[in-house]
N, C-alpha and C positions, 0 to 999 in steps of 0.2 A: 178476262173477256166477260162481259155482261151479256144479257140476252138482247140488249140494244145494240151492241157493238163492242169495239175495243175499249179497254179501261186501262190507263196508265197512271202511276202516281209515284209519290216519294214518301219514304218513312224513315224517321230517326227515333231511336230509343235512347234517352239521356239518363245517365245515372247520377242523380242529384246529390248522392251521398259521397260521390268522388270529389276530393278536394281540388282537382284540376279542372272541374267543370264551373264555369262561370256564366251568368245570364246578363243580358243587356236589353233594355226597353228604350226606346227613342227618348232622349232627354227633353225637357221643355225648351221652347223657343225663347230667346231673350225678350221678344217684343209681344209676350202671350197677353191676350185679353180674355180672361175667364168667360167660357160659355160662347165665344165667338172665334177667337184666334188661338187656337192651343197647339197648332202644328203648322208646318209648311210642307206641302207634299213633296215627296222624294221617292224615286223608283227603287225598288227593292235592291236590284243588282248594283245600283250606284251606292246605296247605304251600305251593303255588304262589302264592296271593294274598299270603301273609305275606312270601315271598321277595322278590316285586316291591316290595312296600311297604317293605321293609328297604334297598333299593338307594339308594345317594346320588343317583344320577341315573335317570330314566326310561330303561329299555332299549330297544334296537331290537327285540329279540324274547327271549322266554323259553320254553322247553319243558321240562315236567316229566313224568316217568313214574314208575310203581311199579318196584320192583327185586327184591330177595331174597325167597325163600320165608321163612317165619316161623312160630314157635310162640308163641302168645299165651295169657295166662292165661284160662282159661276155655273155651279152644277156639273152634269155629265159632260158638257161641252168644254169644260175647262180643266182637264186633267193634265195640267202642266207643272213641271218642277217649280217649287217655290210659291205656288198658289197658297194663300192662307185656308186653313181648314179648322173645322170644330171636330174634335174626336168624340164620337158617340160612346158614353158610358166610361168605365173606370180605366184608367192607365196610370201605372205607377212605375217610376224609373229610379232605381237605387233608393228607395224609400221616400221619394219626392212624388207627390200626387200631381201628375200632369193634367189629368182630366178627371173630375169627381165622378162618383157613381151616378147613374141614371135612373130614375124610377118612374113607373107608370102604374097607376091604379093600385098602389101600395106594394108593387112587386119590382125588385131590382133585376138587372140584367144577369144572366149566368156568366161567371167570370173565373179565370185561372188566377189563383193567388199563390204566390211562392213567398214562403217565410224563411228567415234565418234561424238556424237552431243553435243552442248553446255551444255545440262543438264545431260550429262554423259551416256545417253543411246546409243544404237547402232541403225544403220539404215542400210539396205542392198539393193543392187541393182545389176542388172546383164548388163554388157556392153562389148563391144569389147574393148580390152586394147589399141587399136589404137585411141579410142574415149576419153581416159582419160589420163590426164597428171599425171602419178602415182608419179613421183619423186616430182612434184611440189604441190602435195595434201597431206599435213601432217594429214589430218583427216582420211585417209585410214589407219585403224589399222590392218586388216586382209583381205587376198585375196587369192583365189585358182582358177585354170583355167581349162576349158576343152580344147579341140584342134580344131584348124581350119584347113584350107587347107594346104597341103604341096606338096613337089615333088613326094611323093609316093602316094598321095591321093588327087585328084583334087576336091573332094566335098567341098562344101563352108564352111562347119563347122560352121553353124549358131547356135544359141541358140535353145534349144528345143521349148521354148515358146518366142515369142517376141511381146511385147505390147498385150499380150492376144491372139495372133494368134499362132496357131500349125505349127512351122517351122521346125519340127524335121525330115522331109524327106530329108533335106539338111544338117543335123547334122551328126557328126562323133561320133562313128565309126560304120560302117555296119547297117545303120539306119533301113532296113527291116528285119534283121536277129534277131532270138531270143537268146539273151545272159543274164548273170547276169548284172546288172546295178546298178550304183550308180549316184545319180543326187540331185541337190539343186535347190529350187525355192523361189520366194519371193511373198508376198501377203501382203494387207493392207498398201499399200504405202511404203513397205520396212520395215515395223515394225514387220512382222512375216516371219521367215525363215522356210522352209519346207524342210525336208530331206526325200527322198525315196530310199530305197535299196531293189532290187528284185534279189532273188536267181534264179539260172538257170542252165542248162545242167544236169539236174537231174530229168529224167522222172517220178520218183515215189514221188518227192517232189515239184519241180518247174522247168518248161520247160524254163524260161526265157521269156524276154518281148522285143518287138520292140520299137524303139524310138518314133514313132508316138503315139504308146499305152501308153507310159510312159509320154508323153506330156499331153495326155488326163487325166491321173491321176493328174497331177498338176493342170490342169484346174479344175477339180472337187474339189480340195482343195482351189480354189479362187485364184490361183496364176496368175500373168500377165506375168511373165518372169521365165525362168529356164534354167539350163545348165547341160548338160551331162558330168561326169567326167569319169575318168578311170573305166573300168568294167572288164568283164571276170574273170579270176582268181583272179584278184586283189580286186574284190568287197567285202566290209566288212562293218559290222555294229555291234558294240559292246556297250552295255548299262549296266550301274549299277544304282540300285535304292537305296533308303535311307538305306536299310537293308544290302547293299552290294552284293545283288543277281545279277548275271550276266546273261544278255541276248545276244545271238549272232546268227548271221546268219549262213548259212551252206554253206561255200565257196565251189566252184565247184571242186577244188583241194583236198578237204578233210580237209585242214588246212588253217589259214589264211596266204596267200603269203606276204612275206616282201615286202614292197613298200616305196616309197621315201618320202612321207608326209601325214599328217593326218589333219583333222579337228575335235576339239572337242568342245562340248557344255558343260558347267559346271553350274550346278544350286546349289547355296549355299544354306544352311538352314537358315530360318528366324531367326533373333535375338530373 
């Protein structure tokens, strides 16, 4: 409960050092046109169901969220499955750069970068994409990005958390307003990925959260760094357990909006 009303959300802590944990970011489309058509919109629940169905063995668990901000053909009146879209900022799927880093005024977007370690485990960090030589670092297997400053918004577009400090007041978008939010953070030196999704714009269910409040939630989870992803009507959280039971957030638009890319966590069953 917040001072403004009820607050409900979803949290997942992911042990990236566990060999049974796998990640997936939406792969490139076959008809990609860099900088123009990098994706085709797809609802998060549809993506999650198709992913589970494609796995060779039923998983122990799957969690899927929406990720990058995007620009789609036809704008806000054309959120339909299959519509061409440009992913804003970095998106990397299994080592393939689906969308390149975005930069404005010499600053890249804050992004989640997940690298493969020599022992086969994964390690996560959050950094501005200008600070990382993406193309020259083959260890980066997965990446998704928030949004930094642009011509339309002079806010710095910082991460929610930076080295343990709450820097959300200069994060985008609309840091002091209550909205549905999707965000990710890292803890334990990058060995733990924390996912938080908060519903909003539904006074009888959840009023939404400000970015400084969201950063505080990550601090309580032991995170040192966190980044805000696309939110509002795009906010989505879909999970399946070992029995195939589905858990979903309540999108502010009533159904899951088709979005440009997703991040999925897959936990395989032990042998």
